[in-house]
N, C-alpha and C positions, 0 to 999 in steps of 0.2 A: 436527449433533450426532451423536457417535459414542460408544457405550458400549464400553469396552475392558476386557480382563481384567487381573488384578493383575500377572502377569509383564510384560505389555507396558507397563503403566503405570509399573512400576519402571524399565524400560528407557528410557522417555521421560523419567522424572524424572532419571535419571543423565545423560542427554544434555544436560539443561538446567542441570546444576550449574555454577556459575562456574568451578570448577577444571577442567572439561572443555573450556572454551573455548580456542581458539587465540589467542595473544597477537598484538597488532598488527593494524592495519586491513588488510582484504583489498582489493587493487586491483580495481576494477570497471571497468577500461579496458584496452585493448589496448596492447601494447608494453612497454618496459622500466619497471621500478618507479621512480617519481619520488620525490624528497625530499618530506617532509611539508609543507614550505613551499610546494610547487608544486601541492598537491592539497587537496581539502576532505574532512574526515573526518566521517562521520555515525555516531553511536552509536545502536544499535538494541536496545531491551529484548527480553527473551525472549517477551513477549506479542505482539509484532508480527512477522508473517511477511512478508518481502519477496517478492512474487510475480513482479515484473518491474521492471527499471530501463530506462527509455526504450524500453519495448515488448519488451525481451529478458529472459529469465530470468537470475537472478544466477548467478555462477560456482558449479559443483557444490561446491567446497570451502567455500562460504559456509554450506552446510547442515550442515557438520561442526564447528560450534562458533564461527565468527567472529561477533562481535557489533558490529564496526565495519567500515564500508566506506569506501574511499578513492575519490573521484570527481575527474575533471578539472574545472577551473573552467568555468562556463557553466550553461545551463539543463538541468534534468533533470526527469523525471516518474517517481515511484515508484507502483507498484501494490501496495497493502498489504492485509493481512488480520489481524484479531485472532484469536489462538489461545490458549486457556487450558485447562489440565487441572484438573478438579474431582473430588474424592473423593466417591463416592456411598455407599460402605459399605466393609466390610473387604476385599472381593474385587472391587469394581467401581469404575471411574472413568469420567468423561465428558469428552470433548474438545469444547469449544464453539468453532466456527469462524464467523467473521462473513462478511458480504458484503464485496466488495472496495471500495476507495476509492482515488482517484488524488490524489497530492499533487505539485504542480509548484512548483519553486523554482529560484533562481539561486545556484549554489555559487560561493564566492569562494576563491581560492588562499590556503591557510593558515588557512581558516576551520574552526571546529569546531561541529557541529550535533548535536542530540539529538532523536530521534523520541519522542513521548509518546502515551500512550493512557490514558484515565481508568481508575482501579482499580475493579474490580467486586467488591462485597462478598460475593456468592455466585453460585451457578449460575443462579438465576432472573434476577438482575440482568444477568448476562453474556449470557443468551439474548435478553433485551430489547435490550441494547446491540448485539448481533450483527446485528440487523435493520437498523440504521442507524448504523454505527460512524463515529466521528470521530477522526482522527489529527491531531496537531499537530507541526510541526517548529519547534524552538526554536534560534535562533542564540545560542550560549552567550556570544558577545562583545557583540553589540548588543542581546540580549534580544528580538529581533523574533520574532513567532509567525505561522506560516502554517498554515491548516487545510485538510483534505482535502475532496475532492468525491466523493460516492458514485458508483460505477460498477458494471458487471456483468462486465466482461472486460478482458483485456489490450488488445484492439482498441479498446475504448471509452476506455481510458487514453490511447492514442495519439491518439484523436479529441479528447479533452479538451485535449491538448497543442496539436494543430493549430488548434483553435478559439481557444484562448487567445492564440496568436501572431497569429491573424487579427484579433482584437479590438485588439491592440496596434498592428498595422500600420494599422488604420483610425483610430487615435488615440483609441480609447475608454479610459476609466479602467480600471485593473486590477480585476478582480472574478472570483469563482469562476464557472466554466462550469456552467450549470444543465441539468437534464434537458430543459427546453424548448428551450434552445440546441441540444442534441444532436438532438432530434426535428426541429427546423427544418432542420438541416444534412442529416440523413438523408433527409428528405422532398424537399429540393431536388435530391438526387442520385439519387432513385429513379425507376424507369421508370413508365410509365402503368399497366402490369399490376401492379407492386408497390404502387403507390398505391391501386389498386382493391381489391387483396387486403387491404391494411391497413385501408381504409375499411370493408370487409365485417367484418373482425375487430372494429373499434371498435363497429359496430352490434350485433354479437353480445354484447359486453360490457355494453351498455346494457340488454339484455333481462333 
């Protein structure tokens, strides 16, 4: 939560106006720009901030008004955050920023998708939502819906992707990766000293 002055709030508001957005999807891949039929286009509302795509920050130009991204066909993981500006008074505004969430999906060439986030009626509702945000990716052709998984960081988004693929390789049914899955994976890759320190931390939390 960040309280900002009126001049800065006005600048942010202007930056979010539809007329300020750059037209056309922004390529989020390397190499030459491909025809629309060869990529997947994801529409992103102003309330959703893309923190990372497949563990990498989005192109700098995406921050200057693009609201659509073009992705190559295949699996992708978005790291997302809810960001909303609320007016507190005549001269003050508050920016509510949520925790991050990871959303993994398979993009199809020529497909069009839309990220969605529930509308929040006021600042208090937004603050509550920010503690456990949920994002949904809608396939505009097939009307399929995929929901996000809560995470803490870019690294965790990559871990969600790795574990999801591991489940599929083992023949398990597709399901969201839980925090328990993450903890089990991290525990299995930790040293004896790290496990001992973590166990000591758990004992402190129980006091």
